[in-house]
N, C-alpha and C positions, 0 to 999 in steps of 0.2 A: 537231219533231226526229224525224229518219227513224229507223225500227226496221229491224234486218236479222235475218232469221232464214235459218240455214244447215242444210240438213238432206241426208240420203241417201235416196232415193226409189227404188223401182223403176221402171225406163223405162216410160212408156205406162200404168203401173198404180198410180199414188198415188191414196191414199184420204184422206178426212178423219180418219181414225183416227190413232194414235200414228205416226211422230213429228211429223207435219206439223198435224194439228188442234189438239192441244194448245199448240204453239208459236204458230199464228196466232190461235186463240180470242181471247185477251186484247187483240189487236191492234183488233178491232171491224172486221174486212174480212169481205167474203163468202168464206168457205172454199172453198164449192162452186166458185166462180169461178176461184179461184186453182189448185185441183186440176185443173179441166178445162184451164185453160191449160197447167200442167205436164204433164198427160198429151198434150196435142197437140204440146208442145215435144220431149217426151221418147220418143215412139212409135217413132223409129228405134232406139233403144237397148232396145227390148222384151227383157225377161228380165235385163237387166244393172241393177247398181245406179249411181245417176246422182247426182254432187252437184248440188243447187240451192240458189241463194240467191235469197231474196224479200226485196225492200226495200219498206217501206211509209212513204210520206210523211204530212205531217200531214193532208192532206185525205184520207186514207185510199185514195189511189192507189197501186197495187202495181206493181212491175217485176220481172220474173223473169228471171234469166239461169242459164243450164244449162252445167254443166261438162262436160269429157270424162270418162268412166268410167276407172278405174284401169286401167293396162296389162295386168294379169293378166286382167281382165275381158274386154279386147279380145282377148288372146290365146285364152281359151276360147272365144269366140263364133266366132272364125275356125276352131278345130278343130272346133267342135261337142260341146264337152263341158261339162257342167255344173260340175265341180269338177276341180283338178288332181290329180296322182298322188299317192298316200299314200307312196311311195318313187320319187321323181323319177329318181334315178339308175340305176334298174334297170328300171322299168316306166313307159314312156312312154304317155301318153294319146292322142298325135297326133303329126302331123308339119305343118309349115308350110312353104310354098315363100318364098324371099328377097321375092317380089313382096307377100305379105301381111304379112311384117316391115317393109318399107320403107313401106307404106300406114299401119301402126300408127305407126311412128316419125314419119311426117309429122304424123299426128293429135295425137301427144302431144309435139311437139318443143319449143313454146312454154313447156311446163312441165318440161322436162328440162333437166339441168345441160350437156347436150351442146352444143358449138359448131356443129357441122355434122352433115350427115345420117349421113356413115359412124359417128361416135361414136354417135349416137342409136339407129342401128340394132345397134350392139353393146350399147347398154343394153338393148334389147328382148329380144336373144338372151339376155343373162343373166337376163331374168326368165323367159323361156321354160324355162330350166333349172331353176328354182325350183319351176314348175308341172309340170315332166315332158312338155315339148314339145320335139321334134327340130326342127331346120332344114335343109332340103333332105336329109333322112335322116340326117344328122350329129348327132352330140352338140354341145351348146351350145360346149363349150370347142373342139372341132374346127372348127365354124362360124367363131367369133372368130377363130381361126387362119387360116382360109381367107380372111376378109375382110381380115386384116392382110396377107396374102401377094398381095392383089390379084386374087384369082379371082374377083370379083364385081363389079370395078370398071366393067365394062359397064352393069350395071344400077344401081349406085349413081350414076354420073355421068349417067344418061339423064334 
């Protein structure tokens, strides 16, 4: 019977300590080998928390699948901030160009409720509002209105 362990680890810096080690130890597999493989697969997400699933079969073979970090983590990484604004409506922590928003939306589109890129971009812009990030120098509400008005159609249709 296969066992599955789902954990959130820091990208490229997982350790055999909690939460990974205690979850994998009872399964009888080489925890160091698992940690090393997780670190190699998550090194591009350095500094972000990444969801990881480890599946262990009856013969003690393991398979690791890496998820995509939360939208807020991707936004904050693009801005270069470690955390969002404590008062997002009045003190922005950064500004993102629409190209960065589109890139994040494409990464996350499979796990979003949006059917198309335009709505996925609007979802990411909405998340920008909650962490205090402006889009193209506009507040999120104004950016969504500009997207609806067709101001960014050339970038969204490219």
